[in-house]
N, C-alpha and C positions, 0 to 999 in steps of 0.2 A: 469312778465316773463323775465328771462334774460338768463338762462342756464349756465352751466360750461363746460370748455374744458380742458384737460390734454394733452399737447403735449410731446410725448416721442420719444427718438431716440435709436436705438438698435445698439449694436456692438462697438461703441466708436471708429469710424473710423475718420482719422485726418480732413476730409472734414467738420465734424460736428464742429469743432471750428468756422470756418467761417460762418457756418449755424447759430450758436448760436449768434455770434456777431451781425449778421442782426437782429435776434429776439430781443436781448438786446437794439438795437437802436429803436425797435418799442414797447418796454415796455412789452415783452412777456418772461417769464421764461419757460424753458424746463427741462425735466427729461432726463438724459443721462446715459444709461446703459453700463458699460465698463467691458470687460473681463480683469481681473487684470493681468494675465501673458502676456497679448499682449500689455499693456500700454508701450509706447516708443518704439515698434518694428515698422518696416516700414509699413507704411500705417495706423497706430494707434496713438490716441492722447497719447502725453506725460503727465507725472504727472504735469510738470509746466503748460501745456495748461490746463488741468483739474482743477488746482488751480485757474488759471485766470477765467475759466468759472464759477467756484464756487463763486469767488468774485463778478462776475456779477449777481449772483442770481440764477444761474442754479442748479440743483439738481443732483449730481453725485451718482450713485447708482450700485448696483451689477447686473452684467449680466453673472456671472460665473467666473471661473479663466481661463479656456482654451476653453469655448464654446463647451462642450462635447456633444455627440449625443447618445441618448438611443436607437437608431435603429428603431424607430417607424416612420410611415409615409413614404413618398417618399424617395427613395435612395438619399444619399449625397455623391456624388463622392468625393474621397479623404479622407473621414472620416471613421473611424471604430467604430463599435457599442460597448458601454461599458456598464456594469451592473448599475442598479439603485443605489446600494450602493456607487459606484465610482462616478457617477454623483452627488449625494447628497454630498459627501466629496469634490468634486470640488466646488460646490456651497459654502460650509462652508469655504473652504480655501480662496476664494475670500472675503467672509464676514470679516474675521479676517484681511486680508490684507488692505482691503478698509477702515475698521474703524480705523486701526492704522494710515492711512494717512489723517484721518479727514473727510473721505466721508461717504456714508450711506450704509454700507456693509448689514445691517439688512434689507434693501428694496431690493427685488430681482425682475428683469425682467427676466424671464426664456428665455434661448436660445432655439430656435426652438418652442417656445410656449407651448401650451397645451399638444402637442405630447411628450414633454420631461419630463413629470411627470407620474410616475409609477401607474396610476389609483387612486382608493380612498385612498388605503394605502400610496401611495406617496404623495398625496395631504395632509394627515393628518400629515405625518412626516415633511413635508416641512413648514407647518404652526406652528409646534412646535418650529422650529429653526429660522424662520424669521417673522420679525414683518408685513410686507406687501409683497404681491406676485402679479406681473402683468403676466398674460398668454395672450393666444390669444382667440381662441374660446371656448365657453363651461364653462367659469368661473363660479363655482356654487355661488348662493346666500347662506348665512349660512344655511337656512332651507333646501336646496337642497343638502348638502354635502354628505348625505349617498346614494343619487341616481345619483352621478355624474359619467359621462362618458367623454372621449375626444370628443365626437360628440356634437356638439351644433352650435349655430350662434353667430355672432358678434351682439352686443346690446348697447343700452343705459343703464345707471345706474342711480338711484334716485339722486337727487342733495345732496350734501355733503356725499355721500355714504362712510359709515365707515366699510364696510366689509373689511376683511384683505386679500381677494383674489379678484381680478378683472381681467376681459378681456379687449380686445380692441373693439372699436366701428368701426374703420375704419383705414385700411392701405393705405398710399398714393401710387398711382400706375400710371404710365405714361398711361396704357390702359383705364383708366377712371378717366380723369383730374378733373372732378366735384364732384367726389365721396365724398371727405372730406367736401366741402362746403355743399353738400345736408345733411349730418349728423350733422354738426355744426348748420345749421339752424333748423333742427329737434329737436336737443337738446335745442335751444333757445326757440322755440315755445311750447315745453313741460316743460321747466324748468328743464332739466335733465342734467346729466353728460355725456360727449362724451369724449371717449379716443381715441387719434390719434397715430399712430406710423409711424415714418419716418426711412428709412435706409440710404444708400448712397446718397448724394447729389453732382452733377457735372458730371454725366455720359454724354459723348459727344452727344448722341442721345437719351438716355433713354432706359431702359430695365427693364420691370416689376416694382418693387418697387424701382429700382435705378433710379432717376430721374435726369433731366437736372438742371442746375442752374436757367434757365429761368422759368422752371416749379416751383422751390423752391420759387422764388421771387413772383410768383403769388400766391402761397400758403400763404406767409408772408402778402400779400396785403389782403387776404381774412381774415386771422386771426386778423389782424389790424382793418379791418373794423368792424369784429365782436366785438372787444373789445370797439370799439367807440359806438356800439349799446347797450353796457352795459353787454356783455358776459364777465364772470368772469374766469380767467385762474388760475388753482389750481395745487399744487404740492402734492405729497404722504403724507407730513406731515401736510397738511391743513386737510386732510381726517382722517388719522391714525396717531396721533402724536406719537413721540418717546417716548419709555418707560422711566419713572423716575427711575434714578439709585438709 
């Protein structure tokens, strides 16, 4: 029994460059979702930084073009609701741009997670256009596709899970500092796959899912110790290989 872990970062903020450098030093590769139209703007990763991260073994993928909001779930101050067809077009625009840059535009980590997919119809259409999709709660197993709703729970997945839609197991959060370690150890005991998501790193005191640098270093220590115990760290293409052209 060893278990698997996938480390993911949402949003492509500039702090994630330094976070990934530390992971590289400890032999861990991460999945970094970037909003293509935000690359190189203040506070976000530049193309040059992303290329360096790719060379270090990190997996640069699609997190939309503009981080659009479908209007579901809690209110998002400063954001305007847009229609599903426009959300999907935004995802596809980023797909083309990121693929042209040599990144993985066909692999999508949905902004705002499961709430930003328009139900079963949206789920079906998104899987027609993308090779792999990471959501948040309620990601359906293939046999659950027709019964899917956005309500659900975070969960582990079978080892080497090859389903083309996947959710997360745990989001790192300053309010529950041991959450990720509990899930990693559970995955290890069950020989299952655990999907972690990180957001901003370097908040002065921590705020929800935006964590301090000290907290992140403790996470790296936990992940490194898991790796030393035999836990395997995986990327999307380890589970769902790219299509043969």
